[in-house]
N, C-alpha and C positions, 0 to 999 in steps of 0.2 A: 471600469470595473475589472478587477483581477479575479482569475479563477484560482482557487486553492486546490492543489492536486497532491494527494498523499500517495507516494510510490511505495507499495509494499511488495515483498517477495524476496527472493534470494539475494544475498549481499556479496557474492563472490565474483561478480562480473561487472562490467561498466555500463549496463543497460540504463541505469538512472542518468548517468552523465550524458549518454547519447540522447535521451529525451530532453534533458535540460538544454543541451547544445542545439538540438533541432528547434525547440521552442524559441530560443534566443535568436537563431538565424531567421526565423519567420516573424520575429518581433511580436510574439504572442503575449498577451497580458496574463501570464501564469506565474504563480508562486508555488514552487515545489517544496514539499517536505517529505521526510521518509524516516524510517528507523535509523538509529545510530548505526552506521555501517563500519565504524572503526572499533574493533574488539576492545582495545584498551580504554577508549573513551566510554564505551558501553559499560565496561566493568567498573569504571570510576564514576558513574552517574550519581551515586549516592554519597560520594566523598564530601561534597559540600555540606552535608548534614552532620558531619563529624566522623571521627575515626572509629573503627570497629575493632573489637578484641581478636577477631579471627577472620580468615578469608571467607568462611562460610557466611558470616553475618554481613560482610562487605558485599558479597555477591547477592545475598538475599535483599538487602536494602537497595542496591542498584537495580535489581530486577523490578522492584516495586516502583522506583522512580521512572524507569523506562516504560513500564506498563501505563502509568499515569500520563506520561508524555505521548505515547502512542494513541491511547484512547482519546485524548484531547485533540490531537492532530487529525485523527480520522473523523471525529465528530464535526470538525470544521471544514473538511474537504468538500469540494463541489463535484468532483469526478471520482468515481470509484471503480476499481477493477483489480484483478489478481493475475499473477503470472505463475505458471507451473510448468517446469521444463521448457519446451519450446512453444507452449500455448499461452495465450492471454485471453481473458474474458473481461469485458466491460459490462457493468450492470447499470450504469447511468449514462445519459447522453446529453448533449447540448442541442436544444431546439435551434435550428438554423435561422428561423425568423425572429424569435424573441430572445434568443441566447439564454433562455431559462434552463436550469438543470432539472432533468426529470428522470425518474426511474424508467428503465426500458421494459416493454412488455415481455421481451425475452432477450437474453444477453447476446452481445456480439462476440463471436469467437474468432480468434486469429491464430493461424499457424505461422509462427515467427520464422520458420525455416523457408517456407514458401513465400511469405509476405513480411519481410523484416521491418518494413516501414509502416505496417498496419494500415495499408491504404484501402484494402477491401476485405470485409469479413468473409468467413468461409461461405462459398457459394453452395457447396454440397454438404451443408451442416449435418444432414441426416447420416452421412457416412462417418461423421466424427462425433456423434452424440456420446460415445464412450468417454470423451474427455470432460464432460460435465461433472462426473463424480469427483475426480481429483481436484478440479477447480473449485467446486462448491465446498469440498472438504477443507480447503485453505480458509475459506470464509467461516465455516462452522468451527474450525479449530480456533481461529482468532476470537470469534464471539464467545466460545466456551471459556477461553482464557480470561476474558474480561469478566464473565459471570463468576468465575472462580475467585478472581481478585479484582473487584471493581475499582480499586484505587481509592483516592480521597473521596469522602462524601460530598455531594453537591452542597454548595453554600447558599 
């Protein structure tokens, strides 16, 4: 069985590649997907549907194609979490006995400066509850963007 992991978050550093390399080194059964991180490729996502008369419509069409792609990949992911600045929050976990994916009763928070390998969640979480708001805001913003433009209708 492979785990489908969608890597969302900022696109200007190599944190995704570090995760992919680490999973490969450990020979983990993981399939990683993420947002299109190359700006030119993202801007050209709708080009296969035909040329547009202006840059505005090209960007508009490409953003719709990217939204459909992102929504589809997140729906299919098995593990979910978000990253904001040097913080990461995981809201799903893998049961160590059955390997089933389950929603966590409360999220695991990692300070990536103190624990860059995410080996141990915050032990003093109550000292860092302030970080909940921006991390949940990432999720809320994403869900709101999907509600505003749900993409193609279900077939």
